[in-house]
PDB file with SEQRES, HELIX, SHEET and CRYST1 records, atoms N, CA, C and O in Angstrom:
SEQRES   1 A   90  MET ILE LEU ASN GLN TYR LYS GLU SER ASN PRO ARG ILE          
SEQRES   2 A   90  ASN ILE PHE LYS LYS ILE ASN LYS TRP MET ALA SER LEU          
SEQRES   3 A   90  ASN ALA LEU GLU LYS PHE HIS ASN GLU HIS GLY HIS CYS          
SEQRES   4 A   90  CYS VAL PRO MET HIS LEU ASP PRO LYS LEU GLY LEU TRP          
SEQRES   5 A   90  VAL SER LEU GLN ARG THR GLN LYS LYS LYS GLY SER LEU          
SEQRES   6 A   90  THR LYS GLU GLN GLU GLN ARG LEU ASP ASP LEU SER PHE          
SEQRES   7 A   90  SER TRP ASP PRO PHE HIS CYS VAL ASP ALA LYS ILE              
HELIX    1 AA1 ILE A    2  SER A    9  1                                   8    
HELIX    2 AA2 PRO A   11  HIS A   36  1                                  26    
HELIX    3 AA3 PRO A   47  LYS A   62  1                                  16    
HELIX    4 AA4 LYS A   67  ASP A   74  1                                   8    
HELIX    5 AA5 PRO A   82  CYS A   85  5                                   4    
CRYST1    1.000    1.000    1.000  90.00  90.00  90.00 P 1           1          
ATOM      1  N   MET A   1      77.072 109.295  76.198  1.00  0.00           N  
ATOM      2  CA  MET A   1      77.253 110.289  77.234  1.00  0.00           C  
ATOM      3  C   MET A   1      76.461 109.917  78.479  1.00  0.00           C  
ATOM      4  O   MET A   1      76.990 109.964  79.589  1.00  0.00           O  
ATOM      5  N   ILE A   2      75.218 109.556  78.305  1.00  0.00           N  
ATOM      6  CA  ILE A   2      74.377 109.183  79.449  1.00  0.00           C  
ATOM      7  C   ILE A   2      74.940 107.942  80.128  1.00  0.00           C  
ATOM      8  O   ILE A   2      74.944 107.854  81.355  1.00  0.00           O  
ATOM      9  N   LEU A   3      75.411 106.990  79.343  1.00  0.00           N  
ATOM     10  CA  LEU A   3      75.996 105.775  79.920  1.00  0.00           C  
ATOM     11  C   LEU A   3      77.225 106.112  80.751  1.00  0.00           C  
ATOM     12  O   LEU A   3      77.402 105.560  81.837  1.00  0.00           O  
ATOM     13  N   ASN A   4      78.074 107.006  80.265  1.00  0.00           N  
ATOM     14  CA  ASN A   4      79.252 107.413  81.032  1.00  0.00           C  
ATOM     15  C   ASN A   4      78.857 108.085  82.338  1.00  0.00           C  
ATOM     16  O   ASN A   4      79.486 107.845  83.369  1.00  0.00           O  
ATOM     17  N   GLN A   5      77.828 108.921  82.311  1.00  0.00           N  
ATOM     18  CA  GLN A   5      77.352 109.560  83.531  1.00  0.00           C  
ATOM     19  C   GLN A   5      76.819 108.506  84.496  1.00  0.00           C  
ATOM     20  O   GLN A   5      77.039 108.601  85.703  1.00  0.00           O  
ATOM     21  N   TYR A   6      76.128 107.515  83.978  1.00  0.00           N  
ATOM     22  CA  TYR A   6      75.607 106.437  84.814  1.00  0.00           C  
ATOM     23  C   TYR A   6      76.748 105.667  85.461  1.00  0.00           C  
ATOM     24  O   TYR A   6      76.704 105.363  86.653  1.00  0.00           O  
ATOM     25  N   LYS A   7      77.772 105.352  84.670  1.00  0.00           N  
ATOM     26  CA  LYS A   7      78.920 104.620  85.201  1.00  0.00           C  
ATOM     27  C   LYS A   7      79.606 105.392  86.312  1.00  0.00           C  
ATOM     28  O   LYS A   7      79.979 104.815  87.333  1.00  0.00           O  
ATOM     29  N   GLU A   8      79.777 106.699  86.120  1.00  0.00           N  
ATOM     30  CA  GLU A   8      80.461 107.513  87.115  1.00  0.00           C  
ATOM     31  C   GLU A   8      79.639 107.661  88.385  1.00  0.00           C  
ATOM     32  O   GLU A   8      80.199 107.780  89.474  1.00  0.00           O  
ATOM     33  N   SER A   9      78.316 107.655  88.257  1.00  0.00           N  
ATOM     34  CA  SER A   9      77.465 107.858  89.421  1.00  0.00           C  
ATOM     35  C   SER A   9      77.083 106.544  90.103  1.00  0.00           C  
ATOM     36  O   SER A   9      76.512 106.563  91.193  1.00  0.00           O  
ATOM     37  N   ASN A  10      77.385 105.424  89.487  1.00  0.00           N  
ATOM     38  CA  ASN A  10      77.011 104.133  90.050  1.00  0.00           C  
ATOM     39  C   ASN A  10      78.176 103.551  90.836  1.00  0.00           C  
ATOM     40  O   ASN A  10      79.170 103.128  90.245  1.00  0.00           O  
ATOM     41  N   PRO A  11      78.069 103.522  92.170  1.00  0.00           N  
ATOM     42  CA  PRO A  11      79.189 103.024  92.976  1.00  0.00           C  
ATOM     43  C   PRO A  11      79.532 101.559  92.717  1.00  0.00           C  
ATOM     44  O   PRO A  11      80.680 101.159  92.912  1.00  0.00           O  
ATOM     45  N   ARG A  12      78.575 100.760  92.287  1.00  0.00           N  
ATOM     46  CA  ARG A  12      78.854  99.347  92.018  1.00  0.00           C  
ATOM     47  C   ARG A  12      79.843  99.203  90.867  1.00  0.00           C  
ATOM     48  O   ARG A  12      80.740  98.362  90.920  1.00  0.00           O  
ATOM     49  N   ILE A  13      79.687  99.999  89.851  1.00  0.00           N  
ATOM     50  CA  ILE A  13      80.593  99.941  88.700  1.00  0.00           C  
ATOM     51  C   ILE A  13      81.978 100.402  89.133  1.00  0.00           C  
ATOM     52  O   ILE A  13      82.977  99.807  88.728  1.00  0.00           O  
ATOM     53  N   ASN A  14      82.057 101.457  89.955  1.00  0.00           N  
ATOM     54  CA  ASN A  14      83.343 101.931  90.434  1.00  0.00           C  
ATOM     55  C   ASN A  14      84.048 100.868  91.272  1.00  0.00           C  
ATOM     56  O   ASN A  14      85.266 100.717  91.179  1.00  0.00           O  
ATOM     57  N   ILE A  15      83.305 100.140  92.079  1.00  0.00           N  
ATOM     58  CA  ILE A  15      83.891  99.060  92.877  1.00  0.00           C  
ATOM     59  C   ILE A  15      84.436  97.977  91.959  1.00  0.00           C  
ATOM     60  O   ILE A  15      85.538  97.474  92.181  1.00  0.00           O  
ATOM     61  N   PHE A  16      83.681  97.615  90.935  1.00  0.00           N  
ATOM     62  CA  PHE A  16      84.152  96.597  89.993  1.00  0.00           C  
ATOM     63  C   PHE A  16      85.424  97.056  89.286  1.00  0.00           C  
ATOM     64  O   PHE A  16      86.331  96.254  89.060  1.00  0.00           O  
ATOM     65  N   LYS A  17      85.497  98.337  88.935  1.00  0.00           N  
ATOM     66  CA  LYS A  17      86.703  98.863  88.295  1.00  0.00           C  
ATOM     67  C   LYS A  17      87.902  98.747  89.239  1.00  0.00           C  
ATOM     68  O   LYS A  17      88.994  98.362  88.820  1.00  0.00           O  
ATOM     69  N   LYS A  18      87.691  99.082  90.516  1.00  0.00           N  
ATOM     70  CA  LYS A  18      88.774  98.984  91.495  1.00  0.00           C  
ATOM     71  C   LYS A  18      89.215  97.540  91.676  1.00  0.00           C  
ATOM     72  O   LYS A  18      90.410  97.254  91.755  1.00  0.00           O  
ATOM     73  N   ILE A  19      88.254  96.638  91.742  1.00  0.00           N  
ATOM     74  CA  ILE A  19      88.588  95.218  91.901  1.00  0.00           C  
ATOM     75  C   ILE A  19      89.371  94.728  90.685  1.00  0.00           C  
ATOM     76  O   ILE A  19      90.365  94.017  90.833  1.00  0.00           O  
ATOM     77  N   ASN A  20      88.933  95.100  89.496  1.00  0.00           N  
ATOM     78  CA  ASN A  20      89.630  94.685  88.274  1.00  0.00           C  
ATOM     79  C   ASN A  20      91.046  95.236  88.227  1.00  0.00           C  
ATOM     80  O   ASN A  20      91.967  94.531  87.814  1.00  0.00           O  
ATOM     81  N   LYS A  21      91.238  96.489  88.645  1.00  0.00           N  
ATOM     82  CA  LYS A  21      92.582  97.074  88.665  1.00  0.00           C  
ATOM     83  C   LYS A  21      93.455  96.352  89.689  1.00  0.00           C  
ATOM     84  O   LYS A  21      94.631  96.090  89.433  1.00  0.00           O  
ATOM     85  N   TRP A  22      92.872  96.027  90.859  1.00  0.00           N  
ATOM     86  CA  TRP A  22      93.641  95.336  91.889  1.00  0.00           C  
ATOM     87  C   TRP A  22      94.056  93.959  91.391  1.00  0.00           C  
ATOM     88  O   TRP A  22      95.199  93.543  91.584  1.00  0.00           O  
ATOM     89  N   MET A  23      93.136  93.258  90.754  1.00  0.00           N  
ATOM     90  CA  MET A  23      93.432  91.917  90.243  1.00  0.00           C  
ATOM     91  C   MET A  23      94.476  91.978  89.122  1.00  0.00           C  
ATOM     92  O   MET A  23      95.329  91.095  89.032  1.00  0.00           O  
ATOM     93  N   ALA A  24      94.422  92.987  88.283  1.00  0.00           N  
ATOM     94  CA  ALA A  24      95.420  93.130  87.217  1.00  0.00           C  
ATOM     95  C   ALA A  24      96.806  93.345  87.832  1.00  0.00           C  
ATOM     96  O   ALA A  24      97.795  92.790  87.352  1.00  0.00           O  
ATOM     97  N   SER A  25      96.872  94.142  88.883  1.00  0.00           N  
ATOM     98  CA  SER A  25      98.155  94.369  89.557  1.00  0.00           C  
ATOM     99  C   SER A  25      98.630  93.108  90.256  1.00  0.00           C  
ATOM    100  O   SER A  25      99.822  92.798  90.238  1.00  0.00           O  
ATOM    101  N   LEU A  26      97.714  92.383  90.867  1.00  0.00           N  
ATOM    102  CA  LEU A  26      98.078  91.117  91.500  1.00  0.00           C  
ATOM    103  C   LEU A  26      98.622  90.145  90.460  1.00  0.00           C  
ATOM    104  O   LEU A  26      99.610  89.456  90.715  1.00  0.00           O  
ATOM    105  N   ASN A  27      97.998  90.082  89.307  1.00  0.00           N  
ATOM    106  CA  ASN A  27      98.479  89.201  88.235  1.00  0.00           C  
ATOM    107  C   ASN A  27      99.886  89.598  87.798  1.00  0.00           C  
ATOM    108  O   ASN A  27     100.725  88.735  87.538  1.00  0.00           O  
ATOM    109  N   ALA A  28     100.144  90.908  87.718  1.00  0.00           N  
ATOM    110  CA  ALA A  28     101.490  91.376  87.363  1.00  0.00           C  
ATOM    111  C   ALA A  28     102.488  90.977  88.453  1.00  0.00           C  
ATOM    112  O   ALA A  28     103.621  90.602  88.152  1.00  0.00           O  
ATOM    113  N   LEU A  29     102.067  91.058  89.716  1.00  0.00           N  
ATOM    114  CA  LEU A  29     102.942  90.662  90.818  1.00  0.00           C  
ATOM    115  C   LEU A  29     103.194  89.154  90.792  1.00  0.00           C  
ATOM    116  O   LEU A  29     104.310  88.710  91.063  1.00  0.00           O  
ATOM    117  N   GLU A  30     102.172  88.368  90.469  1.00  0.00           N  
ATOM    118  CA  GLU A  30     102.352  86.913  90.356  1.00  0.00           C  
ATOM    119  C   GLU A  30     103.373  86.591  89.267  1.00  0.00           C  
ATOM    120  O   GLU A  30     104.221  85.716  89.443  1.00  0.00           O  
ATOM    121  N   LYS A  31     103.288  87.297  88.153  1.00  0.00           N  
ATOM    122  CA  LYS A  31     104.246  87.081  87.067  1.00  0.00           C  
ATOM    123  C   LYS A  31     105.658  87.439  87.543  1.00  0.00           C  
ATOM    124  O   LYS A  31     106.608  86.697  87.292  1.00  0.00           O  
ATOM    125  N   PHE A  32     105.790  88.575  88.227  1.00  0.00           N  
ATOM    126  CA  PHE A  32     107.089  88.981  88.764  1.00  0.00           C  
ATOM    127  C   PHE A  32     107.611  87.925  89.738  1.00  0.00           C  
ATOM    128  O   PHE A  32     108.783  87.551  89.693  1.00  0.00           O  
ATOM    129  N   HIS A  33     106.735  87.453  90.612  1.00  0.00           N  
ATOM    130  CA  HIS A  33     107.104  86.427  91.600  1.00  0.00           C  
ATOM    131  C   HIS A  33     107.577  85.149  90.907  1.00  0.00           C  
ATOM    132  O   HIS A  33     108.563  84.543  91.328  1.00  0.00           O  
ATOM    133  N   ASN A  34     106.889  84.746  89.865  1.00  0.00           N  
ATOM    134  CA  ASN A  34     107.270  83.534  89.135  1.00  0.00           C  
ATOM    135  C   ASN A  34     108.645  83.683  88.470  1.00  0.00           C  
ATOM    136  O   ASN A  34     109.401  82.718  88.366  1.00  0.00           O  
ATOM    137  N   GLU A  35     108.953  84.893  88.026  1.00  0.00           N  
ATOM    138  CA  GLU A  35     110.233  85.137  87.357  1.00  0.00           C  
ATOM    139  C   GLU A  35     111.394  85.306  88.339  1.00  0.00           C  
ATOM    140  O   GLU A  35     112.519  84.896  88.053  1.00  0.00           O  
ATOM    141  N   HIS A  36     111.115  85.917  89.506  1.00  0.00           N  
ATOM    142  CA  HIS A  36     112.192  86.296  90.422  1.00  0.00           C  
ATOM    143  C   HIS A  36     112.177  85.564  91.764  1.00  0.00           C  
ATOM    144  O   HIS A  36     113.153  85.625  92.511  1.00  0.00           O  
ATOM    145  N   GLY A  37     111.080  84.872  92.074  1.00  0.00           N  
ATOM    146  CA  GLY A  37     111.010  84.101  93.319  1.00  0.00           C  
ATOM    147  C   GLY A  37     110.669  84.913  94.551  1.00  0.00           C  
ATOM    148  O   GLY A  37     110.735  84.394  95.665  1.00  0.00           O  
ATOM    149  N   HIS A  38     110.305  86.182  94.377  1.00  0.00           N  
ATOM    150  CA  HIS A  38     109.916  87.036  95.504  1.00  0.00           C  
ATOM    151  C   HIS A  38     109.020  88.160  94.984  1.00  0.00           C  
ATOM    152  O   HIS A  38     108.807  88.302  93.780  1.00  0.00           O  
ATOM    153  N   CYS A  39     108.504  88.953  95.924  1.00  0.00           N  
ATOM    154  CA  CYS A  39     107.594  90.047  95.570  1.00  0.00           C  
ATOM    155  C   CYS A  39     108.189  91.426  95.846  1.00  0.00           C  
ATOM    156  O   CYS A  39     107.455  92.405  95.973  1.00  0.00           O  
ATOM    157  N   CYS A  40     109.496  91.505  95.937  1.00  0.00           N  
ATOM    158  CA  CYS A  40     110.180  92.770  96.202  1.00  0.00           C  
ATOM    159  C   CYS A  40     110.481  93.456  94.877  1.00  0.00           C  
ATOM    160  O   CYS A  40     111.541  93.253  94.286  1.00  0.00           O  
ATOM    161  N   VAL A  41     109.543  94.262  94.424  1.00  0.00           N  
ATOM    162  CA  VAL A  41     109.650  94.889  93.105  1.00  0.00           C  
ATOM    163  C   VAL A  41     110.391  96.215  93.226  1.00  0.00           C  
ATOM    164  O   VAL A  41     109.883  97.147  93.849  1.00  0.00           O  
ATOM    165  N   PRO A  42     111.585  96.316  92.642  1.00  0.00           N  
ATOM    166  CA  PRO A  42     112.305  97.586  92.704  1.00  0.00           C  
ATOM    167  C   PRO A  42     111.645  98.633  91.807  1.00  0.00           C  
ATOM    168  O   PRO A  42     111.193  98.342  90.699  1.00  0.00           O  
ATOM    169  N   MET A  43     111.606  99.849  92.320  1.00  0.00           N  
ATOM    170  CA  MET A  43     110.955 100.939  91.586  1.00  0.00           C  
ATOM    171  C   MET A  43     111.634 101.191  90.237  1.00  0.00           C  
ATOM    172  O   MET A  43     110.965 101.559  89.272  1.00  0.00           O  
ATOM    173  N   HIS A  44     112.948 100.999  90.159  1.00  0.00           N  
ATOM    174  CA  HIS A  44     113.636 101.267  88.889  1.00  0.00           C  
ATOM    175  C   HIS A  44     113.326 100.214  87.826  1.00  0.00           C  
ATOM    176  O   HIS A  44     113.466 100.474  86.631  1.00  0.00           O  
ATOM    177  N   LEU A  45     112.912  99.041  88.255  1.00  0.00           N  
ATOM    178  CA  LEU A  45     112.614  97.968  87.312  1.00  0.00           C  
ATOM    179  C   LEU A  45     111.188  98.077  86.774  1.00  0.00           C  
ATOM    180  O   LEU A  45     110.953  97.920  85.576  1.00  0.00           O  
ATOM    181  N   ASP A  46     110.245  98.346  87.669  1.00  0.00           N  
ATOM    182  CA  ASP A  46     108.835  98.475  87.280  1.00  0.00           C  
ATOM    183  C   ASP A  46     108.173  99.478  88.221  1.00  0.00           C  
ATOM    184  O   ASP A  46     107.596  99.084  89.235  1.00  0.00           O  
ATOM    185  N   PRO A  47     108.250 100.776  87.896  1.00  0.00           N  
ATOM    186  CA  PRO A  47     107.733 101.799  88.804  1.00  0.00           C  
ATOM    187  C   PRO A  47     106.262 101.628  89.172  1.00  0.00           C  
ATOM    188  O   PRO A  47     105.885 101.833  90.326  1.00  0.00           O  
ATOM    189  N   LYS A  48     105.436 101.259  88.213  1.00  0.00           N  
ATOM    190  CA  LYS A  48     104.003 101.123  88.472  1.00  0.00           C  
ATOM    191  C   LYS A  48     103.742  99.976  89.456  1.00  0.00           C  
ATOM    192  O   LYS A  48     102.994 100.143  90.420  1.00  0.00           O  
ATOM    193  N   LEU A  49     104.345  98.835  89.219  1.00  0.00           N  
ATOM    194  CA  LEU A  49     104.145  97.685  90.099  1.00  0.00           C  
ATOM    195  C   LEU A  49     104.812  97.921  91.447  1.00  0.00           C  
ATOM    196  O   LEU A  49     104.260  97.552  92.484  1.00  0.00           O  
ATOM    197  N   GLY A  50     105.994  98.531  91.443  1.00  0.00           N  
ATOM    198  CA  GLY A  50     106.678  98.835  92.699  1.00  0.00           C  
ATOM    199  C   GLY A  50     105.850  99.752  93.583  1.00  0.00           C  
ATOM    200  O   GLY A  50     105.784  99.560  94.797  1.00  0.00           O  
ATOM    201  N   LEU A  51     105.223 100.743  92.980  1.00  0.00           N  
ATOM    202  CA  LEU A  51     104.357 101.655  93.727  1.00  0.00           C  
ATOM    203  C   LEU A  51     103.137 100.914  94.262  1.00  0.00           C  
ATOM    204  O   LEU A  51     102.724 101.147  95.398  1.00  0.00           O  
ATOM    205  N   TRP A  52     102.555 100.025  93.459  1.00  0.00           N  
ATOM    206  CA  TRP A  52     101.399  99.254  93.891  1.00  0.00           C  
ATOM    207  C   TRP A  52     101.762  98.374  95.085  1.00  0.00           C  
ATOM    208  O   TRP A  52     100.988  98.274  96.037  1.00  0.00           O  
ATOM    209  N   VAL A  53     102.930  97.736  95.043  1.00  0.00           N  
ATOM    210  CA  VAL A  53     103.392  96.897  96.154  1.00  0.00           C  
ATOM    211  C   VAL A  53     103.501  97.738  97.423  1.00  0.00           C  
ATOM    212  O   VAL A  53     103.052  97.324  98.491  1.00  0.00           O  
ATOM    213  N   SER A  54     104.095  98.912  97.299  1.00  0.00           N  
ATOM    214  CA  SER A  54     104.227  99.818  98.437  1.00  0.00           C  
ATOM    215  C   SER A  54     102.855 100.226  98.974  1.00  0.00           C  
ATOM    216  O   SER A  54     102.648 100.299 100.185  1.00  0.00           O  
ATOM    217  N   LEU A  55     101.936 100.487  98.073  1.00  0.00           N  
ATOM    218  CA  LEU A  55     100.580 100.877  98.468  1.00  0.00           C  
ATOM    219  C   LEU A  55      99.878  99.754  99.235  1.00  0.00           C  
ATOM    220  O   LEU A  55      99.105 100.020 100.155  1.00  0.00           O  
ATOM    221  N   GLN A  56     100.144  98.503  98.859  1.00  0.00           N  
ATOM    222  CA  GLN A  56      99.510  97.386  99.569  1.00  0.00           C  
ATOM    223  C   GLN A  56      99.964  97.340 101.026  1.00  0.00           C  
ATOM    224  O   GLN A  56      99.174  97.048 101.923  1.00  0.00           O  
ATOM    225  N   ARG A  57     101.235  97.630 101.249  1.00  0.00           N  
ATOM    226  CA  ARG A  57     101.752  97.680 102.634  1.00  0.00           C  
ATOM    227  C   ARG A  57     101.047  98.784 103.420  1.00  0.00           C  
ATOM    228  O   ARG A  57     100.642  98.587 104.566  1.00  0.00           O  
ATOM    229  N   THR A  58     100.909  99.938 102.790  1.00  0.00           N  
ATOM    230  CA  THR A  58     100.240 101.066 103.438  1.00  0.00           C  
ATOM    231  C   THR A  58      98.780 100.742 103.720  1.00  0.00           C  
ATOM    232  O   THR A  58      98.263 101.043 104.796  1.00  0.00           O  
ATOM    233  N   GLN A  59      98.120 100.124 102.741  1.00  0.00           N  
ATOM    234  CA  GLN A  59      96.704  99.782 102.911  1.00  0.00           C  
ATOM    235  C   GLN A  59      96.505  98.772 104.036  1.00  0.00           C  
ATOM    236  O   GLN A  59      95.516  98.839 104.767  1.00  0.00           O  
ATOM    237  N   LYS A  60      97.438  97.845 104.174  1.00  0.00           N  
ATOM    238  CA  LYS A  60      97.329  96.870 105.258  1.00  0.00           C  
ATOM    239  C   LYS A  60      97.464  97.573 106.611  1.00  0.00           C  
ATOM    240  O   LYS A  60      96.708  97.291 107.540  1.00  0.00           O  
ATOM    241  N   LYS A  61      98.425  98.483 106.715  1.00  0.00           N  
ATOM    242  CA  LYS A  61      98.608  99.225 107.969  1.00  0.00           C  
ATOM    243  C   LYS A  61      97.350 100.001 108.339  1.00  0.00           C  
ATOM    244  O   LYS A  61      97.005 100.116 109.515  1.00  0.00           O  
ATOM    245  N   LYS A  62      96.673 100.529 107.334  1.00  0.00           N  
ATOM    246  CA  LYS A  62      95.440 101.291 107.560  1.00  0.00           C  
ATOM    247  C   LYS A  62      94.238 100.391 107.818  1.00  0.00           C  
ATOM    248  O   LYS A  62      93.187 100.855 108.260  1.00  0.00           O  
ATOM    249  N   GLY A  63      94.401  99.097 107.538  1.00  0.00           N  
ATOM    250  CA  GLY A  63      93.274  98.175 107.664  1.00  0.00           C  
ATOM    251  C   GLY A  63      92.326  98.248 106.491  1.00  0.00           C  
ATOM    252  O   GLY A  63      91.151  97.901 106.613  1.00  0.00           O  
ATOM    253  N   SER A  64      92.833  98.704 105.336  1.00  0.00           N  
ATOM    254  CA  SER A  64      91.982  98.897 104.156  1.00  0.00           C  
ATOM    255  C   SER A  64      91.935  97.709 103.208  1.00  0.00           C  
ATOM    256  O   SER A  64      91.110  97.682 102.295  1.00  0.00           O  
ATOM    257  N   LEU A  65      92.807  96.726 103.407  1.00  0.00           N  
ATOM    258  CA  LEU A  65      92.762  95.531 102.559  1.00  0.00           C  
ATOM    259  C   LEU A  65      91.727  94.560 103.103  1.00  0.00           C  
ATOM    260  O   LEU A  65      91.527  94.458 104.313  1.00  0.00           O  
ATOM    261  N   THR A  66      91.078  93.856 102.200  1.00  0.00           N  
ATOM    262  CA  THR A  66      90.167  92.808 102.651  1.00  0.00           C  
ATOM    263  C   THR A  66      90.989  91.596 103.085  1.00  0.00           C  
ATOM    264  O   THR A  66      92.161  91.475 102.729  1.00  0.00           O  
ATOM    265  N   LYS A  67      90.385  90.722 103.836  1.00  0.00           N  
ATOM    266  CA  LYS A  67      91.075  89.489 104.251  1.00  0.00           C  
ATOM    267  C   LYS A  67      91.475  88.678 103.021  1.00  0.00           C  
ATOM    268  O   LYS A  67      92.545  88.070 102.994  1.00  0.00           O  
ATOM    269  N   GLU A  68      90.624  88.670 102.015  1.00  0.00           N  
ATOM    270  CA  GLU A  68      90.932  87.935 100.785  1.00  0.00           C  
ATOM    271  C   GLU A  68      92.152  88.532 100.093  1.00  0.00           C  
ATOM    272  O   GLU A  68      93.016  87.796  99.616  1.00  0.00           O  
ATOM    273  N   GLN A  69      92.228  89.861 100.034  1.00  0.00           N  
ATOM    274  CA  GLN A  69      93.381  90.507  99.413  1.00  0.00           C  
ATOM    275  C   GLN A  69      94.657  90.173 100.184  1.00  0.00           C  
ATOM    276  O   GLN A  69      95.680  89.833  99.588  1.00  0.00           O  
ATOM    277  N   GLU A  70      94.590  90.271 101.509  1.00  0.00           N  
ATOM    278  CA  GLU A  70      95.759  89.915 102.318  1.00  0.00           C  
ATOM    279  C   GLU A  70      96.174  88.473 102.075  1.00  0.00           C  
ATOM    280  O   GLU A  70      97.363  88.177 101.958  1.00  0.00           O  
ATOM    281  N   GLN A  71      95.201  87.580 101.999  1.00  0.00           N  
ATOM    282  CA  GLN A  71      95.507  86.170 101.794  1.00  0.00           C  
ATOM    283  C   GLN A  71      96.128  85.930 100.425  1.00  0.00           C  
ATOM    284  O   GLN A  71      97.065  85.143 100.291  1.00  0.00           O  
ATOM    285  N   ARG A  72      95.606  86.608  99.412  1.00  0.00           N  
ATOM    286  CA  ARG A  72      96.161  86.445  98.060  1.00  0.00           C  
ATOM    287  C   ARG A  72      97.623  86.882  98.030  1.00  0.00           C  
ATOM    288  O   ARG A  72      98.450  86.248  97.375  1.00  0.00           O  
ATOM    289  N   LEU A  73      97.941  87.968  98.741  1.00  0.00           N  
ATOM    290  CA  LEU A  73      99.324  88.435  98.813  1.00  0.00           C  
ATOM    291  C   LEU A  73     100.169  87.500  99.667  1.00  0.00           C  
ATOM    292  O   LEU A  73     101.311  87.203  99.318  1.00  0.00           O  
ATOM    293  N   ASP A  74      99.621  87.040 100.774  1.00  0.00           N  
ATOM    294  CA  ASP A  74     100.343  86.089 101.627  1.00  0.00           C  
ATOM    295  C   ASP A  74     100.668  84.803 100.870  1.00  0.00           C  
ATOM    296  O   ASP A  74     101.721  84.203 101.082  1.00  0.00           O  
ATOM    297  N   ASP A  75      99.766  84.386  99.993  1.00  0.00           N  
ATOM    298  CA  ASP A  75      99.990  83.174  99.196  1.00  0.00           C  
ATOM    299  C   ASP A  75     101.225  83.304  98.296  1.00  0.00           C  
ATOM    300  O   ASP A  75     101.810  82.303  97.882  1.00  0.00           O  
ATOM    301  N   LEU A  76     101.611  84.548  98.002  1.00  0.00           N  
ATOM    302  CA  LEU A  76     102.807  84.804  97.192  1.00  0.00           C  
ATOM    303  C   LEU A  76     104.033  85.052  98.069  1.00  0.00           C  
ATOM    304  O   LEU A  76     105.089  85.444  97.573  1.00  0.00           O  
ATOM    305  N   SER A  77     103.887  84.822  99.364  1.00  0.00           N  
ATOM    306  CA  SER A  77     104.957  85.121 100.332  1.00  0.00           C  
ATOM    307  C   SER A  77     105.324  86.605 100.269  1.00  0.00           C  
ATOM    308  O   SER A  77     106.497  86.976 100.311  1.00  0.00           O  
ATOM    309  N   PHE A  78     104.300  87.430 100.170  1.00  0.00           N  
ATOM    310  CA  PHE A  78     104.475  88.878 100.104  1.00  0.00           C  
ATOM    311  C   PHE A  78     105.195  89.360 101.354  1.00  0.00           C  
ATOM    312  O   PHE A  78     104.854  88.956 102.466  1.00  0.00           O  
ATOM    313  N   SER A  79     106.182  90.219 101.177  1.00  0.00           N  
ATOM    314  CA  SER A  79     106.925  90.771 102.300  1.00  0.00           C  
ATOM    315  C   SER A  79     106.244  92.058 102.759  1.00  0.00           C  
ATOM    316  O   SER A  79     106.304  93.078 102.072  1.00  0.00           O  
ATOM    317  N   TRP A  80     105.602  92.005 103.913  1.00  0.00           N  
ATOM    318  CA  TRP A  80     104.897  93.172 104.434  1.00  0.00           C  
ATOM    319  C   TRP A  80     105.870  94.212 104.989  1.00  0.00           C  
ATOM    320  O   TRP A  80     105.506  95.375 105.166  1.00  0.00           O  
ATOM    321  N   ASP A  81     107.080  93.799 105.256  1.00  0.00           N  
ATOM    322  CA  ASP A  81     108.108  94.720 105.747  1.00  0.00           C  
ATOM    323  C   ASP A  81     109.071  95.022 104.602  1.00  0.00           C  
ATOM    324  O   ASP A  81     109.783  94.126 104.147  1.00  0.00           O  
ATOM    325  N   PRO A  82     109.104  96.268 104.131  1.00  0.00           N  
ATOM    326  CA  PRO A  82     109.953  96.586 102.983  1.00  0.00           C  
ATOM    327  C   PRO A  82     111.446  96.372 103.262  1.00  0.00           C  
ATOM    328  O   PRO A  82     112.230  96.203 102.329  1.00  0.00           O  
ATOM    329  N   PHE A  83     111.838  96.378 104.528  1.00  0.00           N  
ATOM    330  CA  PHE A  83     113.251  96.182 104.850  1.00  0.00           C  
ATOM    331  C   PHE A  83     113.697  94.746 104.589  1.00  0.00           C  
ATOM    332  O   PHE A  83     114.894  94.476 104.496  1.00  0.00           O  
ATOM    333  N   HIS A  84     112.750  93.833 104.470  1.00  0.00           N  
ATOM    334  CA  HIS A  84     113.098  92.458 104.104  1.00  0.00           C  
ATOM    335  C   HIS A  84     113.473  92.354 102.632  1.00  0.00           C  
ATOM    336  O   HIS A  84     114.019  91.344 102.187  1.00  0.00           O  
ATOM    337  N   CYS A  85     113.176  93.400 101.890  1.00  0.00           N  
ATOM    338  CA  CYS A  85     113.442  93.395 100.447  1.00  0.00           C  
ATOM    339  C   CYS A  85     114.814  93.944 100.087  1.00  0.00           C  
ATOM    340  O   CYS A  85     115.215  93.902  98.924  1.00  0.00           O  
ATOM    341  N   VAL A  86     115.519  94.447 101.053  1.00  0.00           N  
ATOM    342  CA  VAL A  86     116.797  95.105 100.775  1.00  0.00           C  
ATOM    343  C   VAL A  86     117.766  94.195 100.032  1.00  0.00           C  
ATOM    344  O   VAL A  86     118.455  94.642  99.115  1.00  0.00           O  
ATOM    345  N   ASP A  87     117.825  92.934 100.416  1.00  0.00           N  
ATOM    346  CA  ASP A  87     118.795  92.008  99.816  1.00  0.00           C  
ATOM    347  C   ASP A  87     118.185  91.138  98.711  1.00  0.00           C  
ATOM    348  O   ASP A  87     118.812  90.174  98.273  1.00  0.00           O  
ATOM    349  N   ALA A  88     116.988  91.463  98.263  1.00  0.00           N  
ATOM    350  CA  ALA A  88     116.337  90.652  97.229  1.00  0.00           C  
ATOM    351  C   ALA A  88     117.120  90.733  95.922  1.00  0.00           C  
ATOM    352  O   ALA A  88     117.544  91.812  95.507  1.00  0.00           O  
ATOM    353  N   LYS A  89     117.304  89.604  95.290  1.00  0.00           N  
ATOM    354  CA  LYS A  89     118.047  89.518  94.030  1.00  0.00           C  
ATOM    355  C   LYS A  89     117.094  89.673  92.856  1.00  0.00           C  
ATOM    356  O   LYS A  89     115.981  89.147  92.856  1.00  0.00           O  
ATOM    357  N   ILE A  90     117.559  90.403  91.868  1.00  0.00           N  
ATOM    358  CA  ILE A  90     116.777  90.570  90.639  1.00  0.00           C  
ATOM    359  C   ILE A  90     117.536  89.950  89.493  1.00  0.00           C  
ATOM    360  O   ILE A  90     117.064  89.973  88.356  1.00  0.00           O  
TER     361      ILE A  90                                                      
END                                                                             
């Protein structure tokens, strides 16, 4: 119980959790990219990953992504404009 309270009150642990979740989602996107050749994840195919992809676009617009995060997505030829995904083949 005390350890859980410590984890919740320690911002460093929360940051590590966020980084780990972001990296897990990036890994899922890399797998999708390797299978389909693009990063346009349709919501009906993988709602969780599709929502995460959409959130990355929003975070970039807000300036909330780090340069490293942007670069990692750019390395996958991430489409920052969702309208470029309209004709993506699955």
